[in-house]
C-alpha positions, 0 to 999 in steps of 0.5 A: 223453480224453472220447468226443468228443475220442477220436472226433475224434482216432481216427475214420478214413475207411476207404472207398476204402482197400481196406477189407472193411467199406466197400469190399466192399459191392457184392460182399457185399451187392449194393449199394455205397451201404449203411451198413456195420455188419457185419464185426467191426472198428472205424472207428478208428485203432489206438493211436498206439504201434502206428503208431510201432512199425510205422514204426520197424520199417519204417524199418529196411527189412529184412523177412527171416525173424525170430525171435519178439520177446523183448518180446512174451510179457511184454507179452501176459502183463502185459495178461492179468494186469492186465486179467483176473487171468490168469496165463500161462506162456510155454510155453503160447503158440503163434502163428497167423495168427488165431482162425479159422485156429487153429480149423481147425488145432486141429480137425484136430489133436485130432479125426479125420474123422467125429468130433463137434464140438459148437457152441452156435448162434446162434454165429459162423459160422466155427464151422460152417465149421471143422467142416464144411470139415475133414470133422467132424460138426457137433453143435448145442446151441442156446442158449435165449432166456428170456421176458426176452430173455436167452440161456442154455445148455441143460445138459440137452441138452448132456449128452445130446449128449455122451453120444449123439453121440460128441463129441470137441471142444466149441467155446466162444464166450466172450464169446458172439458174436452174443448178447453173453453173458459167461458166469458161472464157474458156467455154465462150470464146469458145461459143463467138468464135463460135458466132463470126464465124457465126455472132451471137449476144450474149445477156447475162443474168447476173442477178445472178452474185453477188451470186458466190459460185464457186471456179473459180469465176464469169467472166462477158461476158464483160470481156471475152478475154479482151473485144474482143467480145464487138461488138456482145454483150449485157449484162442485169442485175438488182439490183433486185436479189441482194437486193430483189427489184423485184417489183420496176421494174428496170433493166440494159441493157449494150451495149459496142458497139457504133453500137449496141447502135445506133441500140438499141436506134432506135429500142426501140422507137416503143416498149417503151416510158415510163420514168424510174422508180424513186423509182427503181433508188433510191433503186438501188443507195442506195443499191449499195452505202451502201448495201455491208455488208447486201449482204455479210450477206444474201450470208452467209445465202444462203451458210449455207442453202445449206450446211445444205440441202446437208448434211441433205438430204444425211442422210435422203433422199439419193435418192435425188441428190443435185446439185452443187451450184456455182451460184445463190441462187437456188438449182437444185435437181434430183429426178430420183432415186425415180422412179417417172414416169413423170412430173405429178408424180413428181408434185404430190409427191412434192405437196401432199406428201412433201407439198412444192411449188417449180419450177418444172423441166418441166418448164425449159425443157421437158428433166428435168421433174424429177428435181425440183428447190428450193429457198435458200434465206430464214431463215434456219428454212424454209430449215429445214422444207423443208428437213423434208418434203422431207424426209417424202415424200420419206419415204411415197413413199418407203412404198407404 
């Protein structure tokens, strides 16, 4: 199925369907008439196998307490093996309602109030919230942007912070949201070596792992140094980003070390006693079993949307620097050359002059207030419209 056919088949009108992305614009941005390119979900229907599996389950008619689906782990493990070469063991897997909930629970289980938790801004803003809301101490090792516009990690400062800030946990975002980096294995190995040296637990958020557009290829934290760091590693992910299933509230926590499994199982008792989500498992299992062709189609749409955005803005708004997209379906745009003074000026430009709803750089770090994040998981017509609006906004700004 080519891109045009995929879009014709799976693009869906989400406005008026209680959709956060489209129907919460007034609440979140103060203007219901903006073009939404913000929250990370897709404007495409889930794979047909997901819809069919959910319909079969719903027609059964009973929604009482359910056991975990026996087909779930084999389907999930087969996807991880075939797509990434990751070998999973069933005893590693615990379920959650999603990655953000997992982060909150893991921080509470594996740290104490006041302990240091290290993050690498600019980074997905719930990382900040999960640390602050649980009464832990936020430690920030900022990513560094090169003159070419790429982003790298500051290993020297990373070690200084581990040595001086009583860090107990490091939250890794891989692929990195919002800068779009897919970390190489040598980069991850150096991070993990330092965590081992200072006895720091690694919690790796790999929810965007399937959206790999890099030359080097995505490497899971589970694969680094052939599993050498499993004794200090927890990985969280979910089918929600890959197959557009976020509202079904279903995610994974992977604990390859027996000691960490036992600590988690004991620590989760006062935090969560609910049963797992039957419909989330039903959808996830069907997606992993039969959603591969659909996923390849949506990934091609994202790839072509990125190429169009990059080429079009180079022609019509060259002062907007389009970040390299290695992983995720979220592109990071640098507006610093537009001369906007601060985050408020950026927000006014994007909302009033460009008529767009985006994730603003200030949400990810105070140091990136002149950046914005755009969602590419949508029909190409939306990206075309977004490019036109950005170009018009830049032209208006230049004329003032």
